C-alpha positions in Angstrom: 117.8 118.1 97.0 114.5 118.6 95.3 112.6 117.3 98.3 114.1 120.0 100.5 113.0 122.7 97.9 109.5 121.2 97.6 109.1 121.1 101.4 109.7 124.9 101.5 108.3 125.9 98.2 104.9 124.1 98.1 103.8 126.1 95.1 106.4 124.1 93.1 105.1 120.6 94.0 104.9 118.2 91.1 102.3 115.4 90.8 102.4 112.0 89.1 99.3 109.9 89.1 98.4 106.4 88.0 96.7 107.6 84.8 100.1 108.7 83.6 99.4 112.4 83.7 102.5 114.3 84.6 102.5 117.9 85.6 105.8 119.6 84.9 106.3 123.3 85.1 109.2 124.1 82.7 112.2 125.6 84.4 111.3 124.7 88.0 114.5 122.7 88.8 117.5 124.6 90.0 115.8 128.0 90.0 115.3 130.2 93.0 117.4 130.0 96.1 118.7 126.4 95.6 120.9 124.6 93.1 120.3 120.8 92.8 122.9 118.1 92.7 120.2 115.4 92.3 116.5 115.1 91.6 114.7 112.0 93.0 111.4 110.6 91.7 109.8 108.7 94.6 107.2 106.0 93.8 104.8 104.4 96.2 105.9 100.9 97.1 102.6 99.4 95.9 102.8 100.9 92.4 103.8 97.6 90.7 101.0 95.5 92.3 98.3 96.1 89.7 100.7 95.0 87.0 101.4 91.8 88.9 97.6 91.0 89.2 97.6 91.7 92.9 94.6 93.7 93.9 94.8 96.0 96.9 93.3 99.1 98.4 94.4 101.8 100.8 92.1 101.9 103.8 92.0 105.2 105.7 93.6 104.8 109.1 94.9 101.3 108.4 97.1 101.6 105.3 97.3 99.1 102.4 95.1 96.1 102.3 96.0 93.2 100.0 92.8 91.4 99.1 94.3 88.0 98.5 97.6 87.6 100.4 100.1 85.3 98.8 101.1 82.4 101.0 101.3 79.3 98.8 103.0 78.1 95.6 99.6 78.3 93.9 99.3 81.9 94.9 102.7 82.7 93.5 101.7 81.0 90.2 98.8 83.5 89.9 101.2 86.5 90.0 101.9 88.1 86.7 105.5 89.0 85.9 106.0 92.7 86.3 106.9 94.5 83.1 107.4 98.2 83.8 107.0 99.4 80.2 103.5 97.8 80.2 102.3 98.4 83.8 103.8 101.7 84.7 104.9 103.5 81.5 104.4 106.8 83.2 107.3 106.2 85.5 109.8 105.9 82.6 108.1 109.0 81.0 108.6 110.9 84.3 112.2 110.0 84.5 112.8 111.0 80.9 111.1 114.4 81.4 113.1 115.0 84.6 116.4 114.1 82.7 115.4 116.6 79.9 114.7 119.3 82.5 117.9 119.0 84.5 120.1 118.1 81.5 123.6 117.3 82.9 123.3 119.7 85.8 122.0 117.1 88.3 121.7 113.4 88.7 118.2 111.9 88.2 117.3 109.1 90.5 114.2 106.9 90.5 113.5 105.6 94.0 111.8 102.3 94.5 111.7 99.7 97.2 113.4 96.3 97.4 111.6 93.1 96.4 111.5 91.8 99.9 109.7 94.9 101.2 107.0 94.4 98.5 106.8 90.7 99.2 106.3 91.5 102.9 103.2 93.5 102.0 101.7 90.9 99.8 102.4 88.0 102.2 101.3 89.8 105.3 98.2 91.2 103.6 99.2 94.8 104.4 101.3 96.6 106.9 102.9 94.6 109.7 104.7 95.2 112.9 106.1 91.7 113.5 106.2 90.2 109.9 105.2 86.8 111.3 103.6 85.6 108.1 106.6 86.3 105.8 109.0 84.9 108.4 106.9 81.7 108.6 106.9 81.5 104.8 110.7 82.1 104.7 111.4 79.3 107.1 108.7 76.8 106.2 108.6 77.3 102.4 111.7 79.1 101.3 111.2 78.0 97.7 107.8 79.7 97.6 109.3 82.9 98.9 112.2 82.7 96.5 109.7 82.3 93.6 107.8 85.3 94.7 110.9 87.4 95.0 
């Protein structure tokens, strides 16, 4: 796996940032001591939030902080539908470049999280150990949670 190679060969690390800049060093996949069966592009779980009109920040030592947690039907109505081509066009571009690089020699996987995990962050207001707010929402207002998902 690419992650194994990058762990040991830090000089080959690749970066993708939110401005859409992609650093690719031609010929880096499958060269050297390893041959890849798959290449995985990992994305931070919060990447879709700006495209959904959900402001957040990452607070050092605490993790993600959702400025306005979503807990009511009115809150859900303020969420913009996520359209990847508009909000995160660089993700598709990165996958396209990776596919061109590996050709048919390896599978290219884009790794993202499930909707419930993302909903947990936006309902809880950030990281949580007990998930009490999303559990409360699920049992007291299941239609609101369903709409958010």
